[in-house]
ZAFI-671824 format. One line per field, with one value per residue (C-alpha): residue in three letters; x, y, z. Coordinates in steps of 0.02 Angstrom, whole numbers. Each point is the difference from the previous one (the first is absolute). Layout:
! residues N
resn: [Ala / ...]
c1: [X / ...]
c2: [Y / ...]
c3: [Z / ...]
END
This chain:
! residues 375
resn: [Unk / Unk / Unk / Unk / Unk / Unk / Unk / Unk / Unk / Unk / Unk / Unk / Unk / Unk / Unk / Unk / Unk / Unk / Unk / Unk / Unk / Unk / Unk / Unk / Unk / Unk / Unk / Unk / Unk / Unk / Unk / Unk / Unk / Unk / Unk / Unk / Unk / Unk / Unk / Unk / Unk / Unk / Unk / Unk / Unk / Unk / Unk / Unk / Unk / Unk / Unk / Unk / Unk / Unk / Unk / Unk / Unk / Unk / Unk / Unk / Unk / Unk / Unk / Unk / Unk / Unk / Unk / Unk / Unk / Unk / Unk / Unk / Unk / Unk / Unk / Unk / Unk / Unk / Unk / Unk / Unk / Unk / Unk / Unk / Unk / Unk / Unk / Unk / Unk / Unk / Unk / Unk / Unk / Unk / Unk / Unk / Unk / Unk / Unk / Unk / Unk / Unk / Unk / Unk / Unk / Unk / Unk / Unk / Unk / Unk / Unk / Unk / Unk / Unk / Unk / Unk / Unk / Unk / Unk / Unk / Unk / Unk / Unk / Unk / Unk / Unk / Unk / Unk / Unk / Unk / Unk / Unk / Unk / Unk / Unk / Unk / Unk / Unk / Unk / Unk / Unk / Unk / Unk / Unk / Unk / Unk / Unk / Unk / Unk / Unk / Unk / Unk / Unk / Unk / Unk / Unk / Unk / Unk / Unk / Unk / Unk / Unk / Unk / Unk / Unk / Unk / Unk / Unk / Unk / Unk / Unk / Unk / Unk / Unk / Unk / Unk / Unk / Unk / Unk / Unk / Unk / Unk / Unk / Unk / Unk / Unk / Unk / Unk / Unk / Unk / Unk / Unk / Unk / Unk / Unk / Unk / Unk / Unk / Unk / Unk / Unk / Unk / Unk / Unk / Unk / Unk / Unk / Unk / Unk / Unk / Unk / Unk / Unk / Unk / Unk / Unk / Unk / Unk / Unk / Unk / Unk / Unk / Unk / Unk / Unk / Unk / Unk / Unk / Unk / Unk / Unk / Unk / Unk / Unk / Unk / Unk / Unk / Unk / Unk / Unk / Unk / Unk / Unk / Unk / Unk / Unk / Unk / Unk / Unk / Unk / Unk / Unk / Unk / Unk / Unk / Unk / Unk / Unk / Unk / Unk / Unk / Unk / Unk / Unk / Unk / Unk / Unk / Unk / Unk / Unk / Unk / Unk / Unk / Unk / Unk / Unk / Unk / Unk / Unk / Unk / Unk / Unk / Unk / Unk / Unk / Unk / Unk / Unk / Unk / Unk / Unk / Unk / Unk / Unk / Unk / Unk / Unk / Unk / Unk / Unk / Unk / Unk / Unk / Unk / Unk / Unk / Unk / Unk / Unk / Unk / Unk / Unk / Unk / Unk / Unk / Unk / Unk / Unk / Unk / Unk / Unk / Unk / Unk / Unk / Unk / Unk / Unk / Unk / Unk / Unk / Unk / Unk / Unk / Unk / Unk / Unk / Unk / Unk / Unk / Unk / Unk / Unk / Unk / Unk / Unk / Unk / Unk / Unk / Unk / Unk / Unk / Unk / Unk / Unk / Unk / Unk / Unk / Unk / Unk / Unk / Unk / Unk / Unk / Unk / Unk / Unk / Unk / Unk / Unk / Unk / Unk / Unk / Unk / Unk / Unk]
c1: [798 / -60 / -165 / -103 / -68 / -66 / 82 / -54 / 153 / -22 / 68 / -14 / -52 / 16 / -144 / 0 / -147 / -58 / -5 / -60 / -175 / -21 / 59 / -123 / -134 / 5 / 16 / -166 / -75 / 44 / -77 / -151 / -45 / 33 / -124 / -141 / 22 / -24 / -147 / -79 / 25 / -78 / -150 / -34 / 47 / -162 / -130 / 53 / -16 / -181 / -51 / 99 / 140 / 181 / 136 / 148 / 164 / 93 / 97 / -131 / -125 / 132 / 80 / -188 / -5 / 162 / -61 / -153 / 115 / 95 / -153 / -64 / 177 / 88 / 157 / 40 / 28 / 163 / 75 / 107 / -117 / 100 / 3 / -181 / -45 / 120 / -113 / -152 / 116 / 61 / -182 / -47 / 145 / -54 / -172 / 54 / 116 / -169 / -115 / 127 / 128 / -87 / 88 / -75 / -136 / 79 / 22 / -15 / 175 / 47 / 86 / 80 / 93 / 190 / 16 / -85 / 44 / -49 / 68 / 61 / -29 / 127 / -63 / 130 / 115 / -102 / 141 / 176 / 140 / 177 / 143 / -57 / -179 / -163 / -137 / -197 / -127 / -74 / 83 / 179 / 171 / 43 / 189 / 26 / 134 / 40 / 152 / 112 / -76 / -179 / 58 / 69 / -164 / -117 / 105 / 9 / -201 / -151 / -113 / -180 / -50 / 39 / -73 / 19 / -23 / 21 / 58 / 60 / 28 / 96 / -32 / 39 / -36 / 9 / 37 / -65 / 117 / 10 / 181 / 86 / 81 / 121 / -53 / 112 / 86 / -91 / 91 / -92 / -46 / -189 / -58 / -150 / -30 / -112 / -38 / -24 / 14 / 151 / 102 / -33 / 13 / 48 / 82 / -15 / 184 / -16 / 75 / -96 / -28 / 3 / -142 / 78 / 26 / -94 / -40 / 92 / -110 / -171 / 49 / 35 / -181 / -85 / 85 / -42 / -161 / -36 / 71 / -113 / -164 / 67 / 13 / -139 / -25 / 87 / 90 / 183 / 56 / -118 / 81 / 161 / -31 / -83 / 151 / 107 / -131 / 3 / 190 / 0 / -148 / 102 / 161 / -106 / -81 / 165 / 78 / -140 / 24 / 176 / -1 / -133 / 81 / 166 / -81 / -111 / 138 / 103 / -131 / -44 / 204 / 4 / -138 / -99 / -176 / -54 / -145 / -100 / -157 / -166 / -14 / -171 / 82 / -182 / -50 / 146 / -21 / -167 / 87 / 49 / 159 / 80 / -65 / 133 / 123 / -61 / 1 / 193 / 62 / -109 / 9 / -98 / 147 / 115 / -107 / -37 / 187 / 45 / -154 / 48 / 188 / -18 / -102 / 113 / 151 / -69 / -26 / -151 / -109 / -146 / -121 / -86 / -171 / -9 / -81 / 128 / 70 / 176 / 42 / -98 / 62 / 153 / 118 / 70 / -152 / -150 / -79 / -117 / 14 / -169 / 10 / 168 / -29 / 82 / 103 / 92 / 159 / 68 / -96 / 49 / -94 / -95 / -5 / 188 / 87 / 70 / 30 / -89 / 54 / -171 / 56 / 128 / -120 / -131 / 119 / 56 / -192 / -32 / 136 / -52 / -179 / 55 / 98 / -152 / -110 / 131 / 17]
c2: [-631 / -29 / 58 / -88 / 129 / 35 / 116 / 49 / -25 / 125 / -101 / 118 / -118 / 20 / -96 / -22 / 52 / -159 / 8 / 164 / -44 / -145 / 116 / 135 / -118 / -70 / 197 / 19 / -159 / 54 / 158 / -64 / -119 / 126 / 108 / -129 / -65 / 170 / 59 / -180 / 24 / 165 / -44 / -160 / 77 / 128 / -131 / -92 / 169 / 17 / -162 / 34 / -125 / 57 / -76 / -37 / 39 / -145 / -127 / -129 / 122 / 81 / -153 / -58 / 157 / -37 / -159 / 73 / 131 / -148 / -64 / 165 / 57 / -162 / 95 / 3 / -179 / 34 / 106 / -39 / -79 / 41 / 195 / 8 / -85 / 118 / 149 / -57 / -22 / 181 / 51 / -80 / 90 / 167 / -40 / -51 / 161 / 97 / -71 / -35 / 135 / 147 / 10 / 60 / -118 / -115 / 108 / -64 / -15 / 92 / -54 / 185 / -26 / -2 / -142 / -174 / -174 / -169 / -118 / -189 / -119 / -125 / -175 / -133 / 33 / 126 / 161 / -32 / 121 / -31 / 131 / 58 / -55 / -11 / -129 / 35 / -111 / -12 / 152 / -70 / 61 / 186 / 70 / 116 / 115 / 11 / 20 / -136 / 17 / -39 / -158 / -60 / 23 / -76 / -161 / -26 / 68 / -47 / 73 / 30 / 107 / 112 / 172 / 41 / 182 / 131 / 172 / 142 / -101 / -144 / -167 / -69 / -163 / 32 / -170 / -25 / -110 / -66 / 40 / 13 / 159 / 25 / 138 / 144 / 39 / 125 / 158 / 78 / 147 / 74 / 113 / 96 / 60 / 151 / -10 / 160 / 65 / 132 / -129 / -174 / -54 / 98 / -114 / 21 / 7 / 164 / -78 / 44 / -107 / 88 / -1 / -101 / 127 / -70 / 162 / -54 / -168 / 117 / 131 / -148 / -95 / 169 / 41 / -187 / 12 / 150 / -71 / -151 / 101 / 77 / -163 / -104 / -154 / -160 / 78 / -56 / 173 / -14 / -169 / 69 / 148 / -132 / -96 / 153 / 51 / -158 / -6 / 165 / -65 / -148 / 107 / 105 / -164 / -95 / 161 / 7 / -178 / -10 / 144 / -70 / -177 / 88 / 109 / -140 / -134 / 129 / 64 / -189 / -49 / 154 / 14 / -125 / 85 / 106 / 100 / 98 / 85 / -112 / 148 / 10 / -18 / -24 / 167 / 86 / -39 / 95 / 159 / 74 / 87 / -160 / -120 / 26 / -10 / -141 / -89 / 38 / -53 / -154 / 23 / -170 / -98 / 62 / -46 / -181 / -36 / 60 / -95 / -176 / 13 / 27 / -141 / -95 / 31 / 6 / 183 / 83 / 111 / 106 / 126 / 116 / 77 / 127 / 122 / 15 / 169 / -24 / 166 / 101 / -113 / 72 / -167 / 66 / 65 / -67 / 170 / 4 / 156 / -20 / 166 / -67 / 48 / -106 / 135 / 17 / -102 / 41 / 53 / 34 / -105 / 138 / -128 / -65 / 116 / -124 / 52 / -128 / -44 / -42 / -181 / -60 / 46 / -123 / -122 / -16 / -15 / -138 / -71 / 18 / -49 / -167 / -70 / 32 / -101 / -149 / 21]
c3: [732 / -163 / -73 / -143 / -108 / -183 / -134 / -175 / -114 / -157 / -167 / -150 / -147 / -191 / -84 / -196 / -94 / 14 / 186 / 12 / -77 / 133 / 162 / -74 / -23 / 177 / 65 / -87 / 56 / 183 / -23 / -93 / 152 / 127 / -81 / -40 / 179 / 67 / -104 / 22 / 187 / 12 / -99 / 106 / 151 / -32 / -23 / 141 / 99 / -65 / 70 / 176 / -24 / -16 / -150 / 92 / -100 / 25 / -95 / -33 / -77 / -118 / -34 / -70 / -93 / -78 / -77 / -67 / -81 / -86 / -74 / -70 / -52 / -67 / -38 / 189 / -8 / -97 / 131 / 151 / 131 / 172 / -64 / -28 / 194 / 60 / -79 / 105 / 148 / -8 / -21 / 159 / 94 / -62 / 55 / 165 / 8 / -35 / 136 / 135 / -20 / -77 / -171 / -143 / -106 / -135 / -160 / -197 / -87 / -142 / -152 / 3 / 149 / -49 / 121 / -44 / 89 / 43 / 134 / -25 / 134 / 39 / -28 / -18 / -131 / -98 / 46 / -30 / 10 / -75 / -22 / -153 / -20 / 81 / -36 / 47 / -4 / -169 / -76 / -22 / 13 / 12 / 25 / 157 / 69 / 183 / 133 / 61 / 181 / -92 / -85 / 152 / 106 / -143 / -6 / 202 / 50 / -32 / -137 / 43 / -138 / -147 / -57 / -176 / -49 / -122 / 66 / -104 / -158 / 101 / 56 / 167 / 96 / 182 / 83 / 164 / 124 / 171 / 83 / 158 / 45 / 170 / 121 / 25 / 142 / 128 / 9 / 159 / -105 / -54 / -111 / -35 / -172 / -70 / -189 / -109 / -162 / 0 / 88 / -35 / 187 / 182 / 125 / 184 / 20 / -104 / -171 / -159 / -145 / -179 / -127 / -151 / -136 / -139 / -101 / -160 / -5 / 40 / -138 / -148 / 67 / -21 / -172 / -60 / 60 / -117 / -149 / 31 / 15 / -164 / -106 / -81 / 115 / -25 / -154 / -27 / 84 / 131 / 44 / -17 / 118 / 117 / 6 / 46 / 136 / 84 / 2 / 107 / 113 / 33 / 44 / 133 / 76 / -4 / 80 / 134 / 36 / 28 / 117 / 106 / 8 / 59 / 131 / 68 / 14 / 91 / 133 / 32 / 17 / 111 / 123 / 89 / 16 / -139 / 25 / -130 / -36 / -65 / -145 / -70 / -187 / -78 / 91 / -60 / -180 / 10 / 22 / -187 / 82 / 82 / -133 / -138 / 116 / 114 / -179 / -32 / 157 / 32 / 208 / 8 / -83 / 117 / 142 / -61 / -35 / 189 / 66 / -93 / 50 / 173 / 5 / -102 / 99 / 200 / 12 / 73 / -115 / 62 / -58 / 98 / -5 / -148 / 118 / 139 / 2 / -23 / -64 / 120 / 163 / 75 / 10 / 172 / 105 / -91 / -25 / -152 / -130 / -70 / -109 / -89 / -199 / -126 / -62 / 176 / -12 / 183 / 154 / 186 / 118 / 114 / 149 / 11 / -115 / -100 / -191 / -125 / -178 / -52 / -95 / 129 / 136 / -79 / -36 / 182 / 46 / -129 / 82 / 183 / -50 / -106 / 157 / 110 / -128 / 4 / 188]
END
């Protein structure tokens, strides 16, 4: 069976000095519009509430506000129009997540954020990709570099939009395409996965996946962070040090991304049902002890990769309730050891006498509960 899927193909782009200015201006425009629309909405919403009326955060209202902004700030008319319209669509989506799904209230965007971007929607021939260059509407052609596999996909797939971003000193074009993938053959095997800090993951079959060794990259990142703090902001020495700092950040991020792609691909190839906990990543970040580790290993990225690859290739991905006591419950008889402390790695079930390894036992229970949810 063949599935229709959407993929984001990352192309590194190499803009010249003139193009850099154009890209940066459109990123500034996107951030400026987001902040202005959010500010106007907040102000108008309070006025409406005083008179007992709601103000809907919908496309119609934000589109009208954007037209007013273009009259107030004429420089916006020189920017790429579909990327400006995309800003209010993203803002509407953010409000929908807040009102309907319990996510945080949309925040203002900072110019100091190292990640800046804008998204261009495909409209006729406004986006073209050749083997060496990509044409972006109203911006012009820019050279890019990517793999042979991506070249083939770009040639034979429908392009939906392109997100241009600056991240750690480099520029990228993320091309969103619609393509087809063939489902993988079923293996008859299922797996439960318990994620952790010391071990990246423990599987219900007893296997363990080690954490990636990124000590060298972390040490170099800290070293150049200190160097940056001692230099005059945006001096030549500062820019030179910043370039080296970005190099080590990219090395670490690419190392993690590569490992996670390999792990997620192997899991999806080998197992028909993949069951995991629905971790409260946001809550974990509030723990001062866990937050630095979480930031380094980025567990959410691994979960996301496993999830979308399972959907692509016809496998089942399930997440059980985060409050399910997977570590405390004996996977043989179901006895719950409520006093089990975090430092206890092995325990013997008082009911049936089974010797349980904390993480393997949790993974087995996660698999059982996941199969229950599916059936």
